[in-house]
Z-matrix of the N, CA and C atoms (Angstrom, degrees):
N
C 1 1.444
C 2 1.529 1 108.14
N 3 1.337 2 115.93 1 126.21
C 4 1.459 3 120.37 2 -179.29
C 5 1.528 4 109.79 3 -123.81
N 6 1.321 5 115.23 4 164.54
C 7 1.463 6 120.92 5 175.88
C 8 1.518 7 108.85 6 -129.00
N 9 1.318 8 115.04 7 160.13
C 10 1.452 9 121.35 8 178.85
C 11 1.522 10 107.62 9 -130.30
N 12 1.319 11 116.61 10 135.97
C 13 1.460 12 122.07 11 -179.97
C 14 1.530 13 108.14 12 -106.75
N 15 1.329 14 116.47 13 123.18
C 16 1.460 15 122.71 14 178.33
C 17 1.520 16 106.76 15 -107.63
N 18 1.335 17 116.65 16 126.51
C 19 1.466 18 121.73 17 -173.84
C 20 1.515 19 112.51 18 -123.83
N 21 1.332 20 115.06 19 149.95
C 22 1.462 21 122.84 20 163.68
C 23 1.524 22 104.28 21 -119.79
N 24 1.330 23 116.60 22 121.72
C 25 1.466 24 120.67 23 -178.43
C 26 1.514 25 109.67 24 -124.37
N 27 1.337 26 115.86 25 153.23
C 28 1.454 27 119.96 26 174.81
C 29 1.518 28 109.12 27 -83.89
N 30 1.322 29 116.82 28 176.24
C 31 1.461 30 119.85 29 -177.41
C 32 1.519 31 112.48 30 -60.27
N 33 1.311 32 117.58 31 -30.29
C 34 1.456 33 121.18 32 178.30
C 35 1.516 34 112.74 33 -79.01
N 36 1.331 35 117.61 34 9.03
C 37 1.460 36 124.93 35 177.79
C 38 1.519 37 113.92 36 70.96
N 39 1.334 38 118.56 37 16.18
C 40 1.463 39 121.01 38 176.27
C 41 1.525 40 108.82 39 -85.59
N 42 1.339 41 118.31 40 129.87
C 43 1.466 42 120.14 41 -178.98
C 44 1.529 43 111.54 42 -67.25
N 45 1.338 44 115.35 43 135.48
C 46 1.461 45 121.55 44 175.93
C 47 1.525 46 110.71 45 -107.05
N 48 1.324 47 117.19 46 -25.77
C 49 1.456 48 121.86 47 -178.63
C 50 1.523 49 108.92 48 -154.49
N 51 1.323 50 116.42 49 139.91
C 52 1.464 51 122.38 50 179.45
C 53 1.525 52 108.48 51 -133.92
N 54 1.324 53 116.42 52 130.44
C 55 1.467 54 122.36 53 174.02
C 56 1.519 55 106.74 54 -128.92
N 57 1.324 56 117.20 55 128.91
C 58 1.465 57 122.45 56 179.88
C 59 1.527 58 108.39 57 -110.57
N 60 1.339 59 115.94 58 129.35
C 61 1.463 60 120.77 59 -179.48
C 62 1.527 61 109.32 60 -131.20
N 63 1.315 62 114.76 61 175.37
C 64 1.465 63 120.80 62 174.40
C 65 1.528 64 108.47 63 -66.17
N 66 1.313 65 117.29 64 150.26
C 67 1.456 66 122.55 65 -174.88
C 68 1.509 67 115.17 66 -61.80
N 69 1.319 68 117.95 67 -27.63
C 70 1.460 69 120.20 68 -177.26
C 71 1.529 70 112.53 69 -86.92
N 72 1.334 71 118.90 70 -3.86
C 73 1.466 72 121.78 71 178.78
C 74 1.525 73 109.78 72 -71.64
N 75 1.302 74 116.53 73 146.47
C 76 1.462 75 121.23 74 179.55
C 77 1.520 76 111.62 75 -74.94
N 78 1.329 77 116.20 76 158.19
C 79 1.462 78 121.07 77 179.75
C 80 1.524 79 111.94 78 -77.86
N 81 1.311 80 117.13 79 -46.17
C 82 1.456 81 121.12 80 -173.52
C 83 1.538 82 113.90 81 -60.08
N 84 1.337 83 119.78 82 -40.32
C 85 1.464 84 118.80 83 178.64
C 86 1.534 85 113.81 84 -64.12
N 87 1.316 86 118.32 85 -17.93
C 88 1.468 87 121.65 86 -179.46
C 89 1.528 88 112.03 87 -88.12
N 90 1.321 89 117.85 88 -5.78
C 91 1.462 90 123.53 89 -175.66
C 92 1.530 91 111.69 90 -54.50
N 93 1.324 92 117.07 91 -51.33
C 94 1.464 93 120.81 92 -178.66
C 95 1.526 94 111.37 93 -65.17
N 96 1.320 95 117.27 94 -41.60
C 97 1.466 96 120.79 95 -179.08
C 98 1.528 97 111.12 96 -61.03
N 99 1.318 98 116.35 97 -41.28
C 100 1.468 99 120.30 98 179.84
C 101 1.530 100 109.93 99 -64.20
N 102 1.342 101 117.18 100 -46.39
C 103 1.464 102 119.98 101 -178.64
C 104 1.527 103 112.20 102 -69.25
N 105 1.314 104 118.29 103 -32.34
C 106 1.468 105 121.29 104 178.46
C 107 1.524 106 112.01 105 -67.68
N 108 1.327 107 118.24 106 -25.05
C 109 1.466 108 121.87 107 -178.04
C 110 1.519 109 113.97 108 -85.97
N 111 1.324 110 117.92 109 -1.31
C 112 1.470 111 120.33 110 -179.40
C 113 1.522 112 109.91 111 -69.51
N 114 1.327 113 115.54 112 126.06
C 115 1.470 114 123.08 113 175.41
C 116 1.521 115 107.16 114 -141.36
N 117 1.312 116 117.37 115 108.26
C 118 1.460 117 121.47 116 -179.46
C 119 1.525 118 107.75 117 -112.12
N 120 1.346 119 118.19 118 112.07
C 121 1.463 120 120.02 119 -178.63
C 122 1.526 121 111.52 120 -64.59
N 123 1.320 122 115.40 121 145.26
C 124 1.462 123 121.27 122 177.90
C 125 1.520 124 109.94 123 -88.86
N 126 1.325 125 115.79 124 156.30
C 127 1.460 126 120.51 125 172.66
C 128 1.527 127 107.51 126 -71.30
N 129 1.290 128 118.40 127 125.98
C 130 1.466 129 121.08 128 -179.48
C 131 1.524 130 111.24 129 79.80
N 132 1.327 131 115.33 130 -140.79
C 133 1.464 132 121.37 131 -177.03
C 134 1.523 133 111.68 132 -85.48
N 135 1.304 134 115.97 133 161.31
C 136 1.461 135 121.21 134 176.00
C 137 1.515 136 112.14 135 122.57
N 138 1.318 137 113.81 136 159.06
C 139 1.460 138 120.13 137 178.25
C 140 1.526 139 110.33 138 -72.67
N 141 1.324 140 117.31 139 153.23
C 142 1.469 141 119.35 140 177.73
C 143 1.525 142 111.12 141 -67.53
N 144 1.325 143 116.31 142 150.32
C 145 1.468 144 121.29 143 175.05
C 146 1.511 145 109.41 144 -71.12
N 147 1.320 146 116.56 145 136.10
C 148 1.461 147 121.14 146 -179.89
C 149 1.518 148 112.54 147 -119.97
N 150 1.330 149 116.79 148 -7.98
C 151 1.459 150 119.98 149 -175.25
C 152 1.524 151 110.21 150 -125.40
N 153 1.330 152 116.63 151 119.42
C 154 1.475 153 118.70 152 176.62
C 155 1.530 154 110.04 153 -72.64
N 156 1.334 155 116.18 154 158.12
C 157 1.462 156 120.60 155 176.89
C 158 1.521 157 111.38 156 -71.93
N 159 1.321 158 116.33 157 -38.07
C 160 1.461 159 121.73 158 -176.53
C 161 1.525 160 109.06 159 -148.62
N 162 1.333 161 115.49 160 147.27
C 163 1.466 162 122.34 161 175.73
C 164 1.517 163 107.93 162 -118.18
N 165 1.317 164 116.65 163 131.48
C 166 1.458 165 122.60 164 172.74
C 167 1.517 166 107.54 165 -115.29
N 168 1.320 167 116.23 166 130.78
C 169 1.465 168 120.27 167 -178.11
C 170 1.517 169 109.16 168 -149.36
N 171 1.341 170 116.46 169 165.93
C 172 1.455 171 119.04 170 177.21
C 173 1.523 172 109.57 171 -84.59
N 174 1.333 173 115.92 172 174.91
C 175 1.457 174 119.38 173 -172.19
C 176 1.529 175 114.49 174 -68.08
N 177 1.319 176 118.44 175 -11.29
C 178 1.467 177 120.61 176 176.13
C 179 1.532 178 111.20 177 -65.14
N 180 1.342 179 117.09 178 -21.88
C 181 1.457 180 121.63 179 -177.89
C 182 1.522 181 112.43 180 -100.28
N 183 1.322 182 118.06 181 12.03
C 184 1.455 183 121.81 182 -174.84
C 185 1.518 184 115.15 183 -86.63
N 186 1.314 185 118.88 184 24.15
C 187 1.463 186 120.44 185 -178.83
C 188 1.527 187 111.33 186 -68.11
N 189 1.325 188 116.41 187 158.68
C 190 1.472 189 121.11 188 177.64
C 191 1.518 190 111.03 189 -59.52
N 192 1.317 191 116.16 190 -39.02
C 193 1.461 192 120.40 191 -179.05
C 194 1.532 193 110.88 192 -62.26
N 195 1.323 194 117.41 193 -45.77
C 196 1.467 195 120.71 194 -179.78
C 197 1.524 196 111.19 195 -65.87
N 198 1.335 197 116.78 196 -41.57
C 199 1.468 198 119.86 197 179.05
C 200 1.528 199 111.07 198 -65.80
N 201 1.318 200 117.80 199 -38.58
C 202 1.470 201 121.19 200 177.48
C 203 1.529 202 110.49 201 -64.75
N 204 1.323 203 116.60 202 -40.13
C 205 1.469 204 121.16 203 177.63
C 206 1.531 205 110.54 204 -60.11
N 207 1.323 206 117.18 205 -44.99
C 208 1.467 207 121.11 206 179.48
C 209 1.527 208 111.00 207 -64.85
N 210 1.326 209 117.57 208 -41.79
C 211 1.476 210 120.55 209 177.79
C 212 1.522 211 110.91 210 -62.06
N 213 1.329 212 116.46 211 -43.49
C 214 1.474 213 121.52 212 179.93
C 215 1.518 214 111.54 213 -58.69
N 216 1.324 215 117.10 214 -38.63
C 217 1.465 216 121.70 215 -178.73
C 218 1.522 217 113.18 216 -89.19
N 219 1.330 218 117.77 217 -2.35
C 220 1.454 219 121.58 218 178.61
C 221 1.515 220 113.33 219 71.37
N 222 1.325 221 117.05 220 33.45
C 223 1.459 222 122.50 221 -179.80
C 224 1.521 223 108.36 222 -103.46
N 225 1.329 224 116.47 223 125.37
C 226 1.462 225 120.43 224 175.90
C 227 1.521 226 108.74 225 -74.47
N 228 1.333 227 115.66 226 152.70
C 229 1.464 228 117.86 227 -178.09
C 230 1.517 229 111.54 228 -139.63
N 231 1.318 230 114.09 229 154.29
C 232 1.453 231 123.11 230 170.61
C 233 1.519 232 106.04 231 -126.39
N 234 1.324 233 114.76 232 95.17
C 235 1.462 234 121.82 233 179.50
C 236 1.524 235 106.78 234 -132.06
N 237 1.336 236 118.50 235 119.23
C 238 1.468 237 119.54 236 -179.54
C 239 1.529 238 111.15 237 -62.43
N 240 1.317 239 115.04 238 147.48
C 241 1.468 240 120.49 239 176.57
C 242 1.524 241 109.16 240 -76.14
N 243 1.315 242 115.86 241 146.22
C 244 1.462 243 119.57 242 175.08
C 245 1.517 244 109.22 243 -73.75
N 246 1.309 245 116.23 244 138.99
C 247 1.457 246 120.57 245 176.98
C 248 1.525 247 107.88 246 -79.75
N 249 1.286 248 115.45 247 127.57
C 250 1.465 249 119.32 248 179.54
C 251 1.520 250 109.01 249 -85.11
N 252 1.307 251 115.78 250 126.28
C 253 1.464 252 119.75 251 179.90
C 254 1.524 253 108.66 252 -94.09
N 255 1.292 254 115.64 253 140.30
C 256 1.440 255 120.31 254 177.26
C 257 1.513 256 109.49 255 -93.76
N 258 1.311 257 115.08 256 136.53
C 259 1.467 258 119.14 257 179.53
C 260 1.517 259 109.28 258 -80.19
N 261 1.300 260 114.96 259 135.97
C 262 1.480 261 119.90 260 176.85
C 263 1.508 262 109.26 261 -82.96
N 264 1.295 263 115.26 262 142.37
C 265 1.459 264 119.60 263 -179.30
C 266 1.490 265 110.30 264 -108.52
């Protein structure tokens, strides 16, 4: 039995959100759950920040669903496109 830790961290490497799943679960389906759990308290009064300015991720998270989610929430992203391989005949 294994586990997998999915993280959202700031540039200073401080964790902002942590989701733990079973080891056989995929990474990409956890993308929304990780971003939904972000809560950054403000200095003084005010509600915590829930939306990052930008998301950087590897190409495993570049699905249409994840990109649509980021567009819907108005979050800019830097996610490389997957290279499409051509099948040889």
